[in-house]
matplotlib code that plots the C-alpha trace (Angstrom):
import matplotlib.pyplot as plt

x = [-3.9, -2.1, 1.7, 4.3, 5.9, 8.9, 10.5, 10.9, 12.9, 16.1, 16.3, 17.7, 15.2, 12.8, 14.0, 11.4, 12.4, 10.1, 10.3, 8.6, 9.1, 10.5, 12.4, 9.8, 6.9, 8.8, 9.7, 6.2, 3.8, 5.4, 7.9, 5.5, 4.8, 8.4, 8.9, 5.9, 7.6, 10.9, 9.5, 8.0, 11.6, 11.8, 14.4, 13.3, 15.4, 14.3, 14.6, 14.1, 15.2, 17.8, 16.2, 16.3, 14.9, 17.2, 19.5, 16.6, 15.6, 18.9, 18.8, 15.9, 17.7, 16.9, 19.3, 18.3, 19.3, 19.4, 18.0, 18.6, 14.8, 13.3, 9.7, 8.5, 11.0, 9.7, 12.9, 12.8, 16.6, 16.6, 13.6, 15.3, 18.2, 16.4, 14.6, 17.9, 19.3, 16.3, 16.5, 20.4, 19.6, 16.8, 19.2, 21.8, 19.7, 17.7, 14.8, 11.8, 9.3, 9.4, 6.8, 6.1, 4.0, 2.6, 1.8, 5.2, 7.1, 4.4, 5.2, 9.0, 9.3, 6.7, 8.3, 12.0, 11.0, 9.8, 12.6, 15.0, 13.0, 11.4, 8.2, 6.4, 5.3, 3.0, 1.8, 0.2, -1.5, -2.5, -3.9, -4.6, -2.2, -2.1, -2.5, -5.6, -7.4, -6.3, -7.8, -4.9, -3.8, -0.5, -2.3, -4.9, -2.0, -0.2, -3.2, -3.4, 0.5, 0.2, -2.7, -0.7, 2.2, 0.0, -1.5, 2.1, 3.4, 0.5, 0.3, 1.2, -0.4, 2.2, 1.2, -1.0, -2.5, -3.4, -5.9, -7.4, -10.9, -13.8, -13.9, -10.3, -10.8, -14.1, -11.6, -8.9, -11.5, -13.2, -10.2, -9.1, -5.7, -5.5, -7.2, -10.1, -8.9, -5.7, -6.8, -7.1, -8.7, -6.7, -8.0, -5.1, -1.3, -3.1, -2.4, -1.0, -4.1, -1.8, 0.1, -2.5, -5.0, -7.6, -6.6, -8.3, -8.0, -10.3, -11.1, -9.3, -10.6, -10.3, -11.8, -8.5, -9.0, -6.0, -5.5, -2.4, -1.6, 1.2, 0.3, -1.3, -4.1, -6.0, -5.9, -8.4, -6.2, -8.0, -11.6, -10.0, -8.5, -11.9, -13.5, -11.1, -11.8, -15.6, -15.4, -13.2, -16.1, -15.5, -11.8, -11.9, -13.4, -11.8, -8.1, -7.1, -3.9, -2.1, 0.8, 2.6, 5.3, 5.3, 6.1, 8.1, 7.9, 4.3, 2.5, -0.2, 2.1, 0.7, 2.4, 5.0, 3.2, -0.2, 1.3, 2.9, -0.4, -2.3, 0.6, 1.1, -3.0, -3.5, -6.0, -4.2, -1.7, 1.1, 3.2, 5.2, 6.2, 5.3, 7.4, 5.2, 2.0, 0.5, 1.6, -0.2, -3.4, -3.4, -3.9, -6.6, -10.3, -11.3, -9.3, -10.3, -9.1, -11.3, -9.5, -10.6, -9.6, -7.4, -6.4, -7.5, -5.9, -3.8, -3.8, -7.8, -7.5, -4.9, -7.1, -10.3, -8.0, -7.0, -11.0, -11.2, -14.1, -13.4, -14.8, -13.8, -15.4, -17.6, -14.9, -13.4, -11.1, -12.2, -15.7, -13.9, -12.9, -16.4, -19.6, -21.5, -23.1, -21.7, -18.1, -18.0, -19.3, -18.7, -19.1, -19.1, -15.6, -14.7, -17.4, -15.9, -19.3, -20.3, -16.8, -17.3, -21.0, -19.7, -16.8, -19.0, -21.5, -19.1, -17.8, -21.1, -21.8, -19.2, -21.2, -21.5, -17.4, -17.2, -19.9, -18.2, -14.9, -15.7, -17.4, -14.3, -12.2, -14.7, -14.5, -10.7, -10.2, -12.6, -11.5, -8.0, -6.0, -2.4, -2.7, -5.7, -3.8, -0.7, -2.7, -4.7, -1.2, 0.0, -2.3, -1.6, 2.0, 0.8, -1.2, 2.1, 3.8, 5.9, 4.7, 4.1]
y = [3.5, 6.9, 6.6, 9.1, 10.4, 12.0, 8.5, 8.4, 11.4, 10.5, 6.9, 4.7, 4.2, 1.1, -1.9, -4.1, -7.4, -8.3, -12.2, -13.9, -17.2, -15.6, -12.1, -11.8, -11.6, -8.6, -6.8, -7.1, -6.8, -5.1, -2.8, 0.0, -0.7, -1.0, 2.6, 4.1, 2.7, 3.9, 7.6, 7.1, 6.8, 2.9, 0.9, -2.2, -5.2, -7.7, -11.6, -14.3, -17.3, -16.0, -15.3, -13.0, -9.8, -9.5, -7.2, -5.1, -4.9, -3.6, -1.1, 0.3, 1.0, -2.0, -4.4, -7.7, -11.1, -14.3, -17.4, -21.0, -22.0, -24.7, -24.0, -27.7, -29.3, -31.8, -33.2, -32.8, -32.0, -29.5, -27.4, -27.6, -26.3, -23.6, -22.6, -22.3, -20.2, -18.0, -17.4, -16.6, -13.7, -12.3, -12.3, -10.8, -7.9, -7.5, -6.1, -4.1, -6.3, -9.3, -9.0, -12.3, -12.8, -16.3, -19.4, -20.9, -17.7, -16.7, -20.3, -19.9, -16.3, -16.7, -19.3, -18.0, -14.7, -16.0, -18.0, -15.1, -12.7, -10.3, -9.5, -7.8, -10.2, -9.1, -11.9, -11.4, -14.4, -13.6, -16.9, -20.1, -22.0, -25.7, -27.1, -25.5, -25.3, -28.7, -32.2, -34.1, -36.7, -34.8, -31.6, -33.4, -35.1, -32.0, -29.6, -30.7, -30.4, -26.8, -25.9, -26.7, -24.9, -21.7, -21.6, -21.6, -19.1, -16.8, -16.8, -14.0, -10.7, -8.5, -10.8, -9.4, -11.2, -9.4, -11.2, -10.5, -11.2, -12.0, -15.5, -16.3, -14.4, -16.4, -19.8, -18.7, -17.7, -21.2, -22.9, -20.9, -20.1, -16.7, -14.2, -12.7, -9.2, -9.5, -10.0, -7.2, -7.1, -5.2, -6.0, -6.8, -5.4, -2.5, -0.8, 2.6, 3.9, 6.8, 4.3, 1.6, 3.7, 3.1, 3.3, 4.0, 0.4, -0.4, -4.1, -5.5, -8.1, -10.7, -10.4, -11.0, -12.8, -13.1, -15.1, -14.0, -16.1, -18.6, -21.9, -23.8, -26.0, -24.4, -21.0, -22.5, -23.2, -26.6, -24.6, -22.2, -24.6, -26.2, -22.7, -22.2, -25.6, -24.8, -21.5, -22.7, -22.3, -18.5, -18.8, -15.8, -13.7, -14.6, -15.4, -16.7, -15.7, -17.2, -15.4, -16.8, -19.0, -22.6, -23.2, -26.2, -25.6, -26.0, -29.6, -27.9, -27.1, -27.5, -30.0, -28.9, -31.4, -29.7, -26.4, -27.7, -29.2, -26.0, -23.9, -26.5, -26.8, -23.0, -23.4, -20.7, -18.7, -19.2, -16.1, -17.5, -15.0, -11.4, -8.8, -5.8, -7.2, -3.6, -3.3, -6.4, -5.5, -2.4, -4.9, -7.2, -7.0, -9.2, -10.4, -13.9, -15.6, -19.0, -19.4, -21.7, -19.5, -16.4, -13.6, -10.7, -11.1, -8.3, -9.0, -8.6, -5.1, -4.1, -5.0, -3.2, -0.2, -0.2, -0.4, -3.9, -6.1, -9.3, -12.8, -14.6, -17.1, -16.9, -17.9, -16.2, -13.3, -13.2, -12.1, -9.1, -7.6, -8.2, -7.2, -9.5, -7.7, -4.2, -4.5, -8.2, -11.8, -14.4, -17.9, -21.2, -22.7, -25.4, -24.8, -24.6, -24.6, -21.0, -19.7, -20.1, -18.8, -15.7, -15.1, -15.6, -13.2, -10.4, -11.2, -10.5, -7.5, -4.7, -2.1, -4.1, -4.5, -0.6, -0.4, -3.0, -1.8, 2.1, 0.5, -1.5, 1.7, 3.5, 0.2, 0.4, 4.0, 3.6, 0.1, -1.0, 2.2, 1.5, 4.5, 3.1, -0.2, 1.5, 3.6, 0.3, -1.5, 1.7, 1.2, -2.2, -0.9, 2.0, -0.7, -2.0, 1.1, 1.0, 3.9, 7.5]
z = [25.9, 26.8, 26.2, 28.1, 24.6, 26.7, 27.3, 23.5, 23.5, 25.5, 24.9, 21.9, 19.0, 19.4, 17.6, 15.8, 14.1, 11.1, 10.8, 7.6, 5.7, 2.6, 1.9, -1.0, 1.4, 3.3, 0.2, -1.2, 1.3, 4.8, 2.9, 3.2, 6.9, 7.5, 6.2, 8.1, 11.3, 10.3, 10.0, 13.5, 14.6, 14.8, 13.8, 11.7, 11.0, 8.6, 9.2, 6.7, 4.7, 2.0, -1.3, -4.2, -2.2, 0.8, -1.1, -2.2, 1.6, 2.2, -0.7, 1.1, 4.0, 6.5, 7.6, 6.9, 8.6, 6.5, 8.3, 7.7, 7.4, 5.2, 4.9, 4.3, 6.6, 9.3, 10.4, 14.5, 14.7, 12.0, 13.3, 16.9, 15.5, 13.6, 16.5, 18.7, 15.8, 16.0, 19.8, 19.5, 17.1, 19.1, 22.3, 20.4, 19.0, 21.9, 20.4, 22.1, 20.2, 17.2, 14.7, 12.8, 9.4, 8.4, 10.6, 10.9, 11.6, 14.1, 15.9, 15.8, 16.2, 19.4, 21.2, 20.4, 21.7, 24.9, 25.1, 24.7, 27.0, 24.6, 26.2, 23.2, 20.3, 17.3, 15.5, 11.9, 10.4, 7.0, 5.8, 7.9, 5.1, 3.9, 7.3, 8.1, 4.7, 3.1, 3.8, 2.9, 5.3, 5.9, 6.9, 9.3, 10.9, 11.4, 12.4, 16.2, 16.7, 14.9, 17.0, 20.3, 18.9, 17.9, 21.6, 23.2, 20.6, 21.4, 25.0, 27.5, 28.5, 25.8, 23.2, 20.1, 17.1, 14.1, 11.5, 8.1, 8.1, 10.8, 9.7, 11.2, 14.0, 15.1, 14.4, 16.9, 19.5, 19.0, 19.2, 22.4, 21.4, 22.5, 24.6, 22.4, 24.0, 22.3, 18.8, 16.3, 13.0, 10.2, 6.6, 4.3, 4.2, 2.1, -1.0, -2.1, -3.9, -5.5, -7.3, -8.1, -10.1, -12.9, -16.3, -19.6, -20.6, -23.8, -24.7, -27.3, -29.7, -26.7, -23.5, -21.1, -18.0, -15.2, -12.3, -10.4, -7.5, -6.3, -8.3, -5.4, -6.0, -3.0, -5.0, -7.2, -10.1, -11.0, -11.1, -13.3, -15.5, -15.8, -16.7, -19.2, -21.1, -20.6, -22.0, -25.0, -27.3, -27.0, -27.7, -30.6, -27.9, -24.7, -23.2, -19.8, -18.2, -15.3, -13.6, -10.5, -9.9, -8.6, -5.1, -4.5, -0.6, -0.4, -0.6, -2.4, -5.3, -8.8, -10.9, -13.6, -16.0, -15.7, -16.4, -19.6, -20.7, -20.2, -22.1, -25.2, -25.6, -25.5, -23.0, -20.6, -21.3, -18.4, -17.7, -14.7, -12.2, -13.1, -11.4, -12.6, -12.0, -12.1, -15.6, -16.4, -14.8, -17.0, -19.8, -19.0, -18.2, -15.3, -12.2, -11.0, -7.8, -7.0, -3.7, -1.0, 1.8, 2.1, 4.7, 2.3, -0.9, -1.8, -5.5, -5.7, -3.6, -6.2, -9.1, -7.5, -7.1, -10.6, -11.3, -12.5, -12.2, -10.0, -9.7, -6.6, -4.0, -1.2, 1.1, 4.1, 3.2, -0.5, 0.3, 2.3, -1.0, -3.1, -2.3, -4.6, -7.8, -6.5, -7.3, -8.5, -8.5, -5.7, -6.6, -4.4, -3.4, -5.9, -8.3, -11.8, -13.7, -11.2, -12.1, -15.9, -15.8, -14.0, -16.4, -19.3, -18.0, -17.6, -21.3, -22.4, -20.2, -20.9, -18.8, -16.0, -15.7, -15.9, -13.1, -10.9, -11.9, -10.4, -7.3, -6.6, -6.7, -4.2, -1.8, -1.7, -0.8, 1.9, 3.3, 2.2, 1.7, 3.1, 5.2, 6.9, 7.4, 8.8, 11.5, 12.7, 13.0, 14.8, 17.3, 18.0, 18.6, 20.6, 23.0, 23.7, 24.5, 21.0, 19.7, 21.1]

ax = plt.figure().add_subplot(projection="3d")
ax.plot(x, y, z, "-o")
ax.set_aspect("equal")
plt.show()
């Protein structure tokens, strides 16, 4: 689409609201995109529930609007009040577009923007979340409602949907949730390959395996614990690390009692939330993510950029990062035995680890560098006339 750049010269700058369900997400995954748009002359306003990162967003030069949003709430009255609050913000701000991230924000952002008369809506679904991935009674009950709400939120000729993997794209098409021509595939939120670089790490006495993710069962935490128990016979040669915080707002959150058992038994070294994951990845030998489904996991991309071999599942999103037998190994979803076997194989084959790590770095440079992601996202904005 050709856009007349002259119309951008004499008018006020475009204003985009970034809306997500946590300020942590905006800071860690979308700050680079916000700076990219800001450098294009766009005013980016951040909106999320309050947390520890709102002030840091403001320190980066972005106005941040705290939102009274409970991620786990199912109270109809509270949710209706929240929707009206979001609509009031949109009416007061009068942005040129709303860019929403994660499913709940996509639904509420899309519905509120339509009600507030905001024509341009960009929706980024980075993973289908608990409602679509889990088979718990609660998830099965909510799924039809969420589908209907998504279809309403995504409607309109100036609505665009950004997905991270082709499996999710096909699912949205099969469910007839949006015009297929309005779907764009952008793999991940990208990584800065000038920051995430390989290091000259040498193996220590123990082979260090890392799983870094929110502590949700759907991330494959149960399978990871099983693999650690099965490989306990190699305890003098291998160490299992688990980095991530519990997520009380998610129905799939790992119970605190399980975490205490793993920690006290010495089966897994539980690190909790790690601010500097990059530093931690310099000290490990293998990155693992046995997730059941993802958008495209940023942690795996960062690990590959740093030259780490990867073991992950042959699941949507995960297999986008790993070419099986080239830069890592793919195992079946939910198969703790296969996960243990893959980890043991790399424990015993250091040359293969180096080979996988080098190939992973090349793949990230080719497919996941943040410059590529920013350019592809910029094309979505240009299609709506939001960038020259």
